[in-house]
All heavy atoms as TSV, in Angstrom:
chain	resi	resn	atom	element	x	y	z
A	1	MET	N	N	184.290	36.674	89.303
A	1	MET	CA	C	183.065	36.133	89.864
A	1	MET	C	C	182.801	36.777	91.212
A	1	MET	O	O	183.709	36.993	91.988
A	1	MET	CB	C	183.175	34.622	90.036
A	1	MET	CG	C	183.188	33.873	88.752
A	1	MET	SD	S	183.114	32.123	89.091
A	1	MET	CE	C	182.967	31.552	87.450
A	2	VAL	N	N	181.544	37.029	91.460
A	2	VAL	CA	C	181.155	37.655	92.711
A	2	VAL	C	C	180.578	36.589	93.631
A	2	VAL	O	O	179.735	35.798	93.222
A	2	VAL	CB	C	180.099	38.753	92.450
A	2	VAL	CG1	C	179.618	39.344	93.740
A	2	VAL	CG2	C	180.661	39.810	91.523
A	3	ASN	N	N	181.074	36.570	94.853
A	3	ASN	CA	C	180.527	35.634	95.825
A	3	ASN	C	C	179.238	36.189	96.392
A	3	ASN	O	O	179.109	37.392	96.599
A	3	ASN	CB	C	181.533	35.396	96.956
A	3	ASN	CG	C	182.740	34.615	96.487
A	3	ASN	OD1	O	182.631	33.790	95.590
A	3	ASN	ND2	N	183.871	34.870	97.090
A	4	PRO	N	N	178.270	35.306	96.672
A	4	PRO	CA	C	177.019	35.789	97.248
A	4	PRO	C	C	177.251	36.315	98.658
A	4	PRO	O	O	178.196	35.899	99.331
A	4	PRO	CB	C	176.123	34.551	97.259
A	4	PRO	CG	C	177.041	33.393	97.167
A	4	PRO	CD	C	178.282	33.879	96.463
A	5	PRO	N	N	176.411	37.226	99.107
A	5	PRO	CA	C	176.580	37.758	100.453
A	5	PRO	C	C	176.377	36.664	101.495
A	5	PRO	O	O	175.587	35.744	101.299
A	5	PRO	CB	C	175.496	38.834	100.565
A	5	PRO	CG	C	174.543	38.554	99.465
A	5	PRO	CD	C	175.271	37.784	98.421
A	6	THR	N	N	177.116	36.755	102.591
A	6	THR	CA	C	176.977	35.777	103.666
A	6	THR	C	C	176.412	36.421	104.930
A	6	THR	O	O	176.002	35.723	105.843
A	6	THR	CB	C	178.327	35.120	103.993
A	6	THR	OG1	O	179.275	36.143	104.295
A	6	THR	CG2	C	178.827	34.288	102.835
A	7	ASP	N	N	176.404	37.737	104.973
A	7	ASP	CA	C	175.875	38.460	106.117
A	7	ASP	C	C	174.359	38.249	106.195
A	7	ASP	O	O	173.640	38.549	105.241
A	7	ASP	CB	C	176.198	39.952	105.982
A	7	ASP	CG	C	175.618	40.789	107.094
A	7	ASP	OD1	O	175.547	40.287	108.231
A	7	ASP	OD2	O	175.241	41.942	106.828
A	8	PRO	N	N	173.848	37.718	107.333
A	8	PRO	CA	C	172.409	37.459	107.444
A	8	PRO	C	C	171.551	38.711	107.250
A	8	PRO	O	O	170.455	38.623	106.680
A	8	PRO	CB	C	172.239	36.919	108.861
A	8	PRO	CG	C	173.599	36.487	109.294
A	8	PRO	CD	C	174.582	37.284	108.505
A	9	VAL	N	N	172.023	39.854	107.670
A	9	VAL	CA	C	171.261	41.092	107.501
A	9	VAL	C	C	171.154	41.434	106.011
A	9	VAL	O	O	170.086	41.802	105.519
A	9	VAL	CB	C	171.911	42.253	108.290
A	9	VAL	CG1	C	171.216	43.558	107.998
A	9	VAL	CG2	C	171.905	41.948	109.782
A	10	GLU	N	N	172.253	41.286	105.292
A	10	GLU	CA	C	172.258	41.567	103.846
A	10	GLU	C	C	171.381	40.559	103.104
A	10	GLU	O	O	170.638	40.919	102.195
A	10	GLU	CB	C	173.695	41.542	103.310
A	10	GLU	CG	C	173.820	41.859	101.836
A	10	GLU	CD	C	173.406	43.278	101.473
A	10	GLU	OE1	O	173.228	44.141	102.358
A	10	GLU	OE2	O	173.253	43.536	100.273
A	11	LEU	N	N	171.454	39.297	103.511
A	11	LEU	CA	C	170.609	38.269	102.889
A	11	LEU	C	C	169.127	38.573	103.118
A	11	LEU	O	O	168.307	38.436	102.207
A	11	LEU	CB	C	170.951	36.880	103.439
A	11	LEU	CG	C	172.285	36.296	102.979
A	11	LEU	CD1	C	172.600	35.028	103.756
A	11	LEU	CD2	C	172.283	36.030	101.498
A	12	ALA	N	N	168.784	39.007	104.318
A	12	ALA	CA	C	167.398	39.351	104.626
A	12	ALA	C	C	166.954	40.564	103.813
A	12	ALA	O	O	165.817	40.606	103.326
A	12	ALA	CB	C	167.245	39.622	106.119
A	13	ARG	N	N	167.849	41.540	103.651
A	13	ARG	CA	C	167.520	42.728	102.874
A	13	ARG	C	C	167.254	42.351	101.417
A	13	ARG	O	O	166.286	42.811	100.807
A	13	ARG	CB	C	168.659	43.747	102.952
A	13	ARG	CG	C	168.319	45.094	102.301
A	13	ARG	CD	C	169.544	45.971	102.125
A	13	ARG	NE	N	170.504	45.439	101.164
A	13	ARG	CZ	C	170.344	45.473	99.835
A	13	ARG	NH1	N	169.267	45.999	99.303
A	13	ARG	NH2	N	171.258	44.970	99.035
A	14	ILE	N	N	168.090	41.496	100.861
A	14	ILE	CA	C	167.921	41.064	99.473
A	14	ILE	C	C	166.633	40.260	99.324
A	14	ILE	O	O	165.872	40.457	98.363
A	14	ILE	CB	C	169.149	40.253	99.002
A	14	ILE	CG1	C	170.365	41.167	98.895
A	14	ILE	CG2	C	168.868	39.566	97.665
A	14	ILE	CD1	C	171.677	40.444	98.615
A	15	ALA	N	N	166.362	39.378	100.279
A	15	ALA	CA	C	165.137	38.572	100.225
A	15	ALA	C	C	163.902	39.474	100.287
A	15	ALA	O	O	162.920	39.247	99.560
A	15	ALA	CB	C	165.124	37.558	101.363
A	16	GLN	N	N	163.941	40.501	101.118
A	16	GLN	CA	C	162.814	41.428	101.222
A	16	GLN	C	C	162.640	42.206	99.920
A	16	GLN	O	O	161.530	42.395	99.433
A	16	GLN	CB	C	163.027	42.395	102.395
A	16	GLN	CG	C	161.936	43.437	102.544
A	16	GLN	CD	C	160.569	42.815	102.782
A	16	GLN	OE1	O	160.436	41.869	103.546
A	16	GLN	NE2	N	159.560	43.331	102.118
A	17	HIS	N	N	163.762	42.637	99.351
A	17	HIS	CA	C	163.711	43.368	98.079
A	17	HIS	C	C	163.145	42.471	96.974
A	17	HIS	O	O	162.330	42.917	96.151
A	17	HIS	CB	C	165.110	43.884	97.733
A	17	HIS	CG	C	165.141	44.823	96.583
A	17	HIS	ND1	N	164.421	45.993	96.542
A	17	HIS	CD2	C	165.800	44.752	95.384
A	17	HIS	CE1	C	164.634	46.609	95.392
A	17	HIS	NE2	N	165.456	45.862	94.672
A	18	LEU	N	N	163.565	41.201	96.967
A	18	LEU	CA	C	163.041	40.242	95.988
A	18	LEU	C	C	161.529	40.093	96.133
A	18	LEU	O	O	160.797	40.081	95.135
A	18	LEU	CB	C	163.699	38.879	96.196
A	18	LEU	CG	C	164.879	38.544	95.316
A	18	LEU	CD1	C	165.544	37.257	95.776
A	18	LEU	CD2	C	164.501	38.457	93.873
A	19	ALA	N	N	161.057	39.980	97.366
A	19	ALA	CA	C	159.619	39.835	97.609
A	19	ALA	C	C	158.863	41.057	97.094
A	19	ALA	O	O	157.793	40.924	96.481
A	19	ALA	CB	C	159.360	39.619	99.093
A	20	THR	N	N	159.427	42.241	97.316
A	20	THR	CA	C	158.797	43.476	96.853
A	20	THR	C	C	158.734	43.510	95.326
A	20	THR	O	O	157.699	43.858	94.743
A	20	THR	CB	C	159.566	44.701	97.378
A	20	THR	OG1	O	159.597	44.643	98.806
A	20	THR	CG2	C	158.937	46.000	96.936
A	21	LEU	N	N	159.834	43.137	94.683
A	21	LEU	CA	C	159.863	43.128	93.216
A	21	LEU	C	C	158.881	42.108	92.647
A	21	LEU	O	O	158.198	42.379	91.653
A	21	LEU	CB	C	161.276	42.825	92.713
A	21	LEU	CG	C	162.333	43.897	92.962
A	21	LEU	CD1	C	163.703	43.412	92.473
A	21	LEU	CD2	C	161.971	45.198	92.298
A	22	ARG	N	N	158.816	40.930	93.274
A	22	ARG	CA	C	157.875	39.899	92.798
A	22	ARG	C	C	156.429	40.369	92.932
A	22	ARG	O	O	155.603	40.104	92.055
A	22	ARG	CB	C	158.085	38.606	93.569
A	22	ARG	CG	C	159.339	37.873	93.173
A	22	ARG	CD	C	159.468	36.566	93.930
A	22	ARG	NE	N	160.674	35.868	93.543
A	22	ARG	CZ	C	161.550	35.370	94.401
A	22	ARG	NH1	N	161.363	35.498	95.701
A	22	ARG	NH2	N	162.623	34.754	93.971
A	23	LEU	N	N	156.133	41.053	94.019
A	23	LEU	CA	C	154.787	41.574	94.233
A	23	LEU	C	C	154.442	42.619	93.165
A	23	LEU	O	O	153.352	42.588	92.575
A	23	LEU	CB	C	154.676	42.188	95.627
A	23	LEU	CG	C	153.316	42.746	96.021
A	23	LEU	CD1	C	152.266	41.634	96.029
A	23	LEU	CD2	C	153.397	43.398	97.385
A	24	GLU	N	N	155.380	43.523	92.896
A	24	GLU	CA	C	155.149	44.533	91.867
A	24	GLU	C	C	154.969	43.870	90.499
A	24	GLU	O	O	154.118	44.269	89.702
A	24	GLU	CB	C	156.302	45.539	91.826
A	24	GLU	CG	C	156.056	46.677	90.861
A	24	GLU	CD	C	157.177	47.697	90.801
A	24	GLU	OE1	O	158.096	47.670	91.641
A	24	GLU	OE2	O	157.130	48.542	89.894
A	25	HIS	N	N	155.763	42.833	90.222
A	25	HIS	CA	C	155.681	42.107	88.958
A	25	HIS	C	C	154.294	41.483	88.808
A	25	HIS	O	O	153.661	41.582	87.754
A	25	HIS	CB	C	156.778	41.040	88.921
A	25	HIS	CG	C	156.912	40.328	87.616
A	25	HIS	ND1	N	156.222	39.177	87.326
A	25	HIS	CD2	C	157.659	40.598	86.519
A	25	HIS	CE1	C	156.537	38.771	86.112
A	25	HIS	NE2	N	157.407	39.620	85.595
A	26	ARG	N	N	153.803	40.861	89.879
A	26	ARG	CA	C	152.477	40.242	89.844
A	26	ARG	C	C	151.383	41.290	89.664
A	26	ARG	O	O	150.445	41.106	88.892
A	26	ARG	CB	C	152.235	39.444	91.128
A	26	ARG	CG	C	150.972	38.586	91.045
A	26	ARG	CD	C	150.569	38.004	92.360
A	26	ARG	NE	N	150.070	39.097	93.187
A	26	ARG	CZ	C	150.240	39.192	94.492
A	26	ARG	NH1	N	150.894	38.274	95.139
A	26	ARG	NH2	N	149.747	40.216	95.162
A	27	ASP	N	N	151.518	42.409	90.369
A	27	ASP	CA	C	150.531	43.483	90.245
A	27	ASP	C	C	150.496	44.045	88.820
A	27	ASP	O	O	149.429	44.363	88.296
A	27	ASP	CB	C	150.818	44.599	91.249
A	27	ASP	CG	C	150.520	44.188	92.685
A	27	ASP	OD1	O	149.879	43.131	92.894
A	27	ASP	OD2	O	150.947	44.917	93.602
A	28	LEU	N	N	151.671	44.169	88.208
A	28	LEU	CA	C	151.723	44.643	86.821
A	28	LEU	C	C	151.036	43.652	85.886
A	28	LEU	O	O	150.357	44.053	84.942
A	28	LEU	CB	C	153.174	44.857	86.380
A	28	LEU	CG	C	153.805	46.170	86.779
A	28	LEU	CD1	C	155.283	46.181	86.410
A	28	LEU	CD2	C	153.108	47.340	86.121
A	29	ASP	N	N	151.228	42.377	86.145
A	29	ASP	CA	C	150.577	41.343	85.351
A	29	ASP	C	C	149.063	41.531	85.370
A	29	ASP	O	O	148.401	41.484	84.326
A	29	ASP	CB	C	150.937	39.970	85.930
A	29	ASP	CG	C	151.196	38.926	84.877
A	29	ASP	OD1	O	151.279	39.276	83.683
A	29	ASP	OD2	O	151.305	37.750	85.244
A	30	LEU	N	N	148.523	41.770	86.561
A	30	LEU	CA	C	147.078	41.979	86.697
A	30	LEU	C	C	146.632	43.269	86.008
A	30	LEU	O	O	145.601	43.295	85.334
A	30	LEU	CB	C	146.699	42.005	88.181
A	30	LEU	CG	C	146.919	40.698	88.951
A	30	LEU	CD1	C	146.685	40.901	90.438
A	30	LEU	CD2	C	146.039	39.600	88.396
A	31	ALA	N	N	147.413	44.333	86.164
A	31	ALA	CA	C	147.070	45.615	85.544
A	31	ALA	C	C	147.082	45.504	84.023
A	31	ALA	O	O	146.200	46.043	83.338
A	31	ALA	CB	C	148.041	46.699	86.010
A	32	ILE	N	N	148.073	44.792	83.494
A	32	ILE	CA	C	148.162	44.604	82.038
A	32	ILE	C	C	146.958	43.804	81.548
A	32	ILE	O	O	146.341	44.160	80.531
A	32	ILE	CB	C	149.495	43.911	81.661
A	32	ILE	CG1	C	150.666	44.867	81.888
A	32	ILE	CG2	C	149.469	43.417	80.218
A	32	ILE	CD1	C	152.042	44.204	81.830
A	33	ALA	N	N	146.596	42.765	82.265
A	33	ALA	CA	C	145.442	41.947	81.861
A	33	ALA	C	C	144.159	42.778	81.865
A	33	ALA	O	O	143.344	42.664	80.942
A	33	ALA	CB	C	145.304	40.749	82.796
A	34	ARG	N	N	143.992	43.615	82.883
A	34	ARG	CA	C	142.800	44.474	82.942
A	34	ARG	C	C	142.778	45.462	81.784
A	34	ARG	O	O	141.741	45.679	81.161
A	34	ARG	CB	C	142.747	45.226	84.272
A	34	ARG	CG	C	142.217	44.411	85.425
A	34	ARG	CD	C	141.877	45.264	86.628
A	34	ARG	NE	N	142.987	46.082	87.078
A	34	ARG	CZ	C	143.873	45.720	88.002
A	34	ARG	NH1	N	143.781	44.545	88.582
A	34	ARG	NH2	N	144.851	46.532	88.355
A	35	LEU	N	N	143.930	46.069	81.501
A	35	LEU	CA	C	143.992	47.036	80.399
A	35	LEU	C	C	143.712	46.367	79.056
A	35	LEU	O	O	143.012	46.925	78.212
A	35	LEU	CB	C	145.368	47.703	80.354
A	35	LEU	CG	C	145.536	48.991	81.130
A	35	LEU	CD1	C	146.984	49.467	81.058
A	35	LEU	CD2	C	144.627	50.079	80.604
A	36	GLN	N	N	144.274	45.185	78.858
A	36	GLN	CA	C	144.093	44.502	77.583
A	36	GLN	C	C	142.657	44.024	77.399
A	36	GLN	O	O	142.202	43.857	76.272
A	36	GLN	CB	C	145.074	43.337	77.453
A	36	GLN	CG	C	146.491	43.807	77.242
A	36	GLN	CD	C	147.499	42.672	77.151
A	36	GLN	OE1	O	147.354	41.648	77.800
A	36	GLN	NE2	N	148.527	42.870	76.354
A	37	ALA	N	N	141.942	43.803	78.496
A	37	ALA	CA	C	140.540	43.390	78.407
A	37	ALA	C	C	139.646	44.554	77.983
A	37	ALA	O	O	138.554	44.337	77.462
A	37	ALA	CB	C	140.086	42.824	79.752
A	38	ASP	N	N	140.133	45.768	78.183
A	38	ASP	CA	C	139.366	46.969	77.817
A	38	ASP	C	C	139.605	47.276	76.342
A	38	ASP	O	O	140.736	47.463	75.908
A	38	ASP	CB	C	139.822	48.147	78.685
A	38	ASP	CG	C	139.062	49.430	78.398
A	38	ASP	OD1	O	138.133	49.408	77.562
A	38	ASP	OD2	O	139.403	50.462	79.013
A	39	ILE	N	N	138.539	47.327	75.576
A	39	ILE	CA	C	138.631	47.563	74.130
A	39	ILE	C	C	139.241	48.932	73.823
A	39	ILE	O	O	139.893	49.110	72.796
A	39	ILE	CB	C	137.252	47.401	73.450
A	39	ILE	CG1	C	137.397	47.293	71.934
A	39	ILE	CG2	C	136.315	48.520	73.808
A	39	ILE	CD1	C	137.890	45.980	71.469
A	40	ASP	N	N	139.059	49.885	74.714
A	40	ASP	CA	C	139.584	51.238	74.513
A	40	ASP	C	C	140.927	51.449	75.225
A	40	ASP	O	O	141.303	52.585	75.513
A	40	ASP	CB	C	138.576	52.279	75.020
A	40	ASP	CG	C	137.275	52.225	74.235
A	40	ASP	OD1	O	137.326	51.967	73.021
A	40	ASP	OD2	O	136.209	52.436	74.852
A	41	ALA	N	N	141.633	50.367	75.495
A	41	ALA	CA	C	142.886	50.451	76.242
A	41	ALA	C	C	143.921	51.278	75.482
A	41	ALA	O	O	144.006	51.241	74.255
A	41	ALA	CB	C	143.440	49.064	76.505
A	42	ASP	N	N	144.690	52.019	76.243
A	42	ASP	CA	C	145.783	52.820	75.696
A	42	ASP	C	C	146.973	51.883	75.443
A	42	ASP	O	O	147.590	51.393	76.381
A	42	ASP	CB	C	146.137	53.914	76.713
A	42	ASP	CG	C	147.290	54.793	76.265
A	42	ASP	OD1	O	147.785	54.605	75.140
A	42	ASP	OD2	O	147.690	55.660	77.057
A	43	GLU	N	N	147.252	51.638	74.164
A	43	GLU	CA	C	148.326	50.704	73.810
A	43	GLU	C	C	149.695	51.164	74.324
A	43	GLU	O	O	150.525	50.350	74.695
A	43	GLU	CB	C	148.374	50.490	72.291
A	43	GLU	CG	C	147.303	49.560	71.794
A	43	GLU	CD	C	147.353	48.177	72.429
A	43	GLU	OE1	O	148.436	47.550	72.459
A	43	GLU	OE2	O	146.302	47.735	72.926
A	44	LEU	N	N	149.920	52.465	74.340
A	44	LEU	CA	C	151.191	52.983	74.848
A	44	LEU	C	C	151.335	52.667	76.336
A	44	LEU	O	O	152.413	52.260	76.788
A	44	LEU	CB	C	151.292	54.487	74.617
A	44	LEU	CG	C	152.614	55.137	75.005
A	44	LEU	CD1	C	153.791	54.490	74.273
A	44	LEU	CD2	C	152.578	56.628	74.721
A	45	ALA	N	N	150.253	52.806	77.079
A	45	ALA	CA	C	150.289	52.478	78.514
A	45	ALA	C	C	150.572	50.995	78.712
A	45	ALA	O	O	151.358	50.615	79.589
A	45	ALA	CB	C	148.978	52.863	79.179
A	46	VAL	N	N	149.958	50.145	77.900
A	46	VAL	CA	C	150.184	48.703	77.993
A	46	VAL	C	C	151.655	48.394	77.704
A	46	VAL	O	O	152.293	47.620	78.427
A	46	VAL	CB	C	149.260	47.925	77.029
A	46	VAL	CG1	C	149.637	46.453	76.977
A	46	VAL	CG2	C	147.804	48.099	77.435
A	47	LYS	N	N	152.214	49.020	76.661
A	47	LYS	CA	C	153.617	48.791	76.310
A	47	LYS	C	C	154.545	49.234	77.436
A	47	LYS	O	O	155.534	48.570	77.737
A	47	LYS	CB	C	153.981	49.525	75.019
A	47	LYS	CG	C	153.431	48.850	73.786
A	47	LYS	CD	C	153.852	49.591	72.527
A	47	LYS	CE	C	153.270	48.923	71.305
A	47	LYS	NZ	N	153.648	49.573	70.071
A	48	ARG	N	N	154.234	50.366	78.058
A	48	ARG	CA	C	155.067	50.852	79.167
A	48	ARG	C	C	155.019	49.891	80.352
A	48	ARG	O	O	156.043	49.618	80.986
A	48	ARG	CB	C	154.620	52.247	79.593
A	48	ARG	CG	C	155.027	53.312	78.614
A	48	ARG	CD	C	154.570	54.670	79.069
A	48	ARG	NE	N	155.046	55.688	78.142
A	48	ARG	CZ	C	154.451	56.836	77.929
A	48	ARG	NH1	N	153.345	57.145	78.587
A	48	ARG	NH2	N	154.944	57.701	77.075
A	49	LEU	N	N	153.821	49.385	80.651
A	49	LEU	CA	C	153.692	48.437	81.753
A	49	LEU	C	C	154.447	47.144	81.453
A	49	LEU	O	O	155.108	46.585	82.330
A	49	LEU	CB	C	152.218	48.130	82.026
A	49	LEU	CG	C	151.395	49.255	82.641
A	49	LEU	CD1	C	149.932	48.841	82.766
A	49	LEU	CD2	C	151.947	49.675	83.988
A	50	LYS	N	N	154.369	46.693	80.217
A	50	LYS	CA	C	155.089	45.480	79.834
A	50	LYS	C	C	156.600	45.684	79.928
A	50	LYS	O	O	157.334	44.787	80.358
A	50	LYS	CB	C	154.704	45.036	78.416
A	50	LYS	CG	C	153.338	44.407	78.352
A	50	LYS	CD	C	153.044	43.931	76.935
A	50	LYS	CE	C	151.741	43.184	76.854
A	50	LYS	NZ	N	151.499	42.662	75.497
A	51	LYS	N	N	157.062	46.857	79.531
A	51	LYS	CA	C	158.493	47.162	79.622
A	51	LYS	C	C	158.946	47.169	81.080
A	51	LYS	O	O	159.992	46.611	81.414
A	51	LYS	CB	C	158.791	48.514	78.967
A	51	LYS	CG	C	160.263	48.844	78.930
A	51	LYS	CD	C	160.526	50.135	78.182
A	51	LYS	CE	C	162.008	50.435	78.147
A	51	LYS	NZ	N	162.303	51.649	77.419
A	52	ARG	N	N	158.158	47.790	81.955
A	52	ARG	CA	C	158.483	47.815	83.384
A	52	ARG	C	C	158.483	46.400	83.950
A	52	ARG	O	O	159.349	46.027	84.747
A	52	ARG	CB	C	157.481	48.701	84.136
A	52	ARG	CG	C	157.641	48.687	85.629
A	52	ARG	CD	C	158.955	49.290	86.072
A	52	ARG	NE	N	159.090	49.184	87.515
A	52	ARG	CZ	C	160.235	49.008	88.152
A	52	ARG	NH1	N	161.366	48.969	87.475
A	52	ARG	NH2	N	160.265	48.916	89.442
A	53	LYS	N	N	157.522	45.586	83.517
A	53	LYS	CA	C	157.446	44.202	83.990
A	53	LYS	C	C	158.697	43.428	83.581
A	53	LYS	O	O	159.246	42.654	84.374
A	53	LYS	CB	C	156.191	43.543	83.411
A	53	LYS	CG	C	155.933	42.159	83.933
A	53	LYS	CD	C	154.663	41.585	83.328
A	53	LYS	CE	C	154.618	40.098	83.546
A	53	LYS	NZ	N	153.673	39.434	82.698
A	54	LEU	N	N	159.171	43.649	82.368
A	54	LEU	CA	C	160.391	42.993	81.894
A	54	LEU	C	C	161.609	43.457	82.697
A	54	LEU	O	O	162.476	42.647	83.044
A	54	LEU	CB	C	160.592	43.280	80.407
A	54	LEU	CG	C	161.585	42.424	79.652
A	54	LEU	CD1	C	161.275	40.950	79.804
A	54	LEU	CD2	C	161.599	42.810	78.196
A	55	GLN	N	N	161.669	44.746	83.011
A	55	GLN	CA	C	162.767	45.260	83.843
A	55	GLN	C	C	162.753	44.603	85.225
A	55	GLN	O	O	163.803	44.246	85.762
A	55	GLN	CB	C	162.663	46.777	83.991
A	55	GLN	CG	C	162.954	47.540	82.724
A	55	GLN	CD	C	162.602	49.023	82.835
A	55	GLN	OE1	O	161.764	49.425	83.643
A	55	GLN	NE2	N	163.236	49.836	82.012
A	56	LEU	N	N	161.566	44.446	85.771
A	56	LEU	CA	C	161.442	43.791	87.074
A	56	LEU	C	C	161.904	42.337	86.993
A	56	LEU	O	O	162.611	41.861	87.884
A	56	LEU	CB	C	159.997	43.840	87.566
A	56	LEU	CG	C	159.509	45.179	88.075
A	56	LEU	CD1	C	158.001	45.143	88.306
A	56	LEU	CD2	C	160.228	45.578	89.347
A	57	LYS	N	N	161.519	41.662	85.927
A	57	LYS	CA	C	161.921	40.263	85.745
A	57	LYS	C	C	163.444	40.155	85.706
A	57	LYS	O	O	164.023	39.259	86.324
A	57	LYS	CB	C	161.309	39.708	84.460
A	57	LYS	CG	C	161.608	38.259	84.213
A	57	LYS	CD	C	160.947	37.789	82.935
A	57	LYS	CE	C	161.304	36.349	82.631
A	57	LYS	NZ	N	160.734	35.901	81.362
A	58	ASP	N	N	164.093	41.062	84.999
A	58	ASP	CA	C	165.556	41.065	84.928
A	58	ASP	C	C	166.178	41.336	86.294
A	58	ASP	O	O	167.151	40.683	86.684
A	58	ASP	CB	C	166.048	42.104	83.921
A	58	ASP	CG	C	165.728	41.737	82.482
A	58	ASP	OD1	O	165.413	40.555	82.213
A	58	ASP	OD2	O	165.788	42.639	81.623
A	59	SER	N	N	165.618	42.274	87.035
A	59	SER	CA	C	166.128	42.592	88.374
A	59	SER	C	C	165.970	41.406	89.308
A	59	SER	O	O	166.874	41.094	90.093
A	59	SER	CB	C	165.394	43.798	88.961
A	59	SER	OG	O	165.669	44.950	88.219
A	60	ILE	N	N	164.832	40.745	89.226
A	60	ILE	CA	C	164.583	39.562	90.055
A	60	ILE	C	C	165.599	38.477	89.729
A	60	ILE	O	O	166.187	37.874	90.631
A	60	ILE	CB	C	163.131	39.057	89.855
A	60	ILE	CG1	C	162.146	40.053	90.468
A	60	ILE	CG2	C	162.951	37.661	90.443
A	60	ILE	CD1	C	160.692	39.817	90.073
A	61	ALA	N	N	165.841	38.243	88.452
A	61	ALA	CA	C	166.798	37.212	88.042
A	61	ALA	C	C	168.207	37.540	88.532
A	61	ALA	O	O	168.939	36.649	89.001
A	61	ALA	CB	C	166.789	37.068	86.520
A	62	ARG	N	N	168.597	38.816	88.451
A	62	ARG	CA	C	169.933	39.211	88.933
A	62	ARG	C	C	170.071	38.982	90.430
A	62	ARG	O	O	171.093	38.468	90.895
A	62	ARG	CB	C	170.197	40.682	88.607
A	62	ARG	CG	C	170.924	40.910	87.310
A	62	ARG	CD	C	171.441	42.331	87.176
A	62	ARG	NE	N	170.455	43.363	87.463
A	62	ARG	CZ	C	169.553	43.833	86.609
A	62	ARG	NH1	N	169.502	43.346	85.393
A	62	ARG	NH2	N	168.706	44.776	86.958
A	63	LEU	N	N	169.060	39.367	91.187
A	63	LEU	CA	C	169.123	39.186	92.640
A	63	LEU	C	C	169.127	37.709	93.010
A	63	LEU	O	O	169.870	37.293	93.904
A	63	LEU	CB	C	167.954	39.902	93.323
A	63	LEU	CG	C	168.062	41.418	93.395
A	63	LEU	CD1	C	166.777	42.015	93.946
A	63	LEU	CD2	C	169.243	41.844	94.245
A	64	GLU	N	N	168.305	36.917	92.339
A	64	GLU	CA	C	168.292	35.475	92.617
A	64	GLU	C	C	169.645	34.856	92.294
A	64	GLU	O	O	170.148	34.030	93.049
A	64	GLU	CB	C	167.189	34.790	91.807
A	64	GLU	CG	C	165.805	35.070	92.326
A	64	GLU	CD	C	164.705	34.509	91.442
A	64	GLU	OE1	O	164.944	34.236	90.245
A	64	GLU	OE2	O	163.597	34.357	91.966
A	65	SER	N	N	170.240	35.308	91.211
A	65	SER	CA	C	171.552	34.803	90.820
A	65	SER	C	C	172.616	35.187	91.852
A	65	SER	O	O	173.519	34.418	92.141
A	65	SER	CB	C	171.927	35.356	89.448
A	65	SER	OG	O	173.209	34.961	89.083
A	66	ALA	N	N	172.489	36.384	92.412
A	66	ALA	CA	C	173.462	36.849	93.411
A	66	ALA	C	C	173.367	36.019	94.691
A	66	ALA	O	O	174.359	35.920	95.429
A	66	ALA	CB	C	173.223	38.316	93.726
A	67	LEU	N	N	172.221	35.435	94.947
A	67	LEU	CA	C	172.050	34.648	96.171
A	67	LEU	C	C	172.556	33.211	96.032
A	67	LEU	O	O	172.757	32.527	97.024
A	67	LEU	CB	C	170.575	34.622	96.580
A	67	LEU	CG	C	169.999	35.944	97.063
A	67	LEU	CD1	C	168.503	35.801	97.337
A	67	LEU	CD2	C	170.708	36.417	98.319
A	68	ILE	N	N	172.747	32.771	94.794
A	68	ILE	CA	C	173.178	31.387	94.568
A	68	ILE	C	C	174.705	31.342	94.568
A	68	ILE	O	O	175.357	32.065	93.815
A	68	ILE	CB	C	172.645	30.868	93.216
A	68	ILE	CG1	C	171.115	30.898	93.214
A	68	ILE	CG2	C	173.168	29.469	92.929
A	68	ILE	CD1	C	170.495	30.609	91.868
A	69	PRO	N	N	175.280	30.491	95.411
A	69	PRO	CA	C	176.751	30.398	95.425
A	69	PRO	C	C	177.282	29.833	94.116
A	69	PRO	O	O	176.633	29.008	93.479
A	69	PRO	CB	C	177.050	29.466	96.592
A	69	PRO	CG	C	175.784	28.804	96.937
A	69	PRO	CD	C	174.654	29.600	96.351
A	70	ASP	N	N	178.455	30.310	93.727
A	70	ASP	CA	C	179.093	29.802	92.507
A	70	ASP	C	C	179.536	28.359	92.722
A	70	ASP	O	O	180.060	28.005	93.767
A	70	ASP	CB	C	180.314	30.651	92.139
A	70	ASP	CG	C	179.932	32.042	91.667
A	70	ASP	OD1	O	178.807	32.198	91.161
A	70	ASP	OD2	O	180.748	32.966	91.826
A	71	GLU	N	N	179.315	27.547	91.703
A	71	GLU	CA	C	179.745	26.147	91.746
A	71	GLU	C	C	181.185	26.061	91.268
A	71	GLU	O	O	181.544	26.655	90.258
A	71	GLU	CB	C	178.856	25.296	90.793
A	71	GLU	CG	C	177.416	25.267	91.185
A	71	GLU	CD	C	177.123	24.164	92.187
A	71	GLU	OE1	O	177.847	23.162	92.166
A	71	GLU	OE2	O	176.197	24.345	92.985
A	72	PRO	N	N	182.037	25.344	91.976
A	72	PRO	CA	C	183.406	25.175	91.472
A	72	PRO	C	C	183.394	24.339	90.193
A	72	PRO	O	O	182.563	23.448	90.034
A	72	PRO	CB	C	184.132	24.434	92.591
A	72	PRO	CG	C	183.078	23.939	93.524
A	72	PRO	CD	C	181.802	24.682	93.234
A	73	ALA	N	N	184.301	24.642	89.290
A	73	ALA	CA	C	184.344	23.949	88.001
A	73	ALA	C	C	184.905	22.557	88.151
A	73	ALA	O	O	185.593	22.197	89.002
A	73	ALA	CB	C	185.183	24.735	87.022
């Protein structure tokens, strides 16, 4: 098990990275919605954006998990 970082500088860096990833995730959501609203949308582009959005979601979940201290059993 990995203990979450306790260094305030590292915690701030992770929090900033999380904010950046969340912003990109939200922006992708909007871009996907705009593309899907277009009847001539490139389906491959939509699939790529969705894949990137899923990767971001996984990265966000990993970072959030790293910030939560482990509970003793």
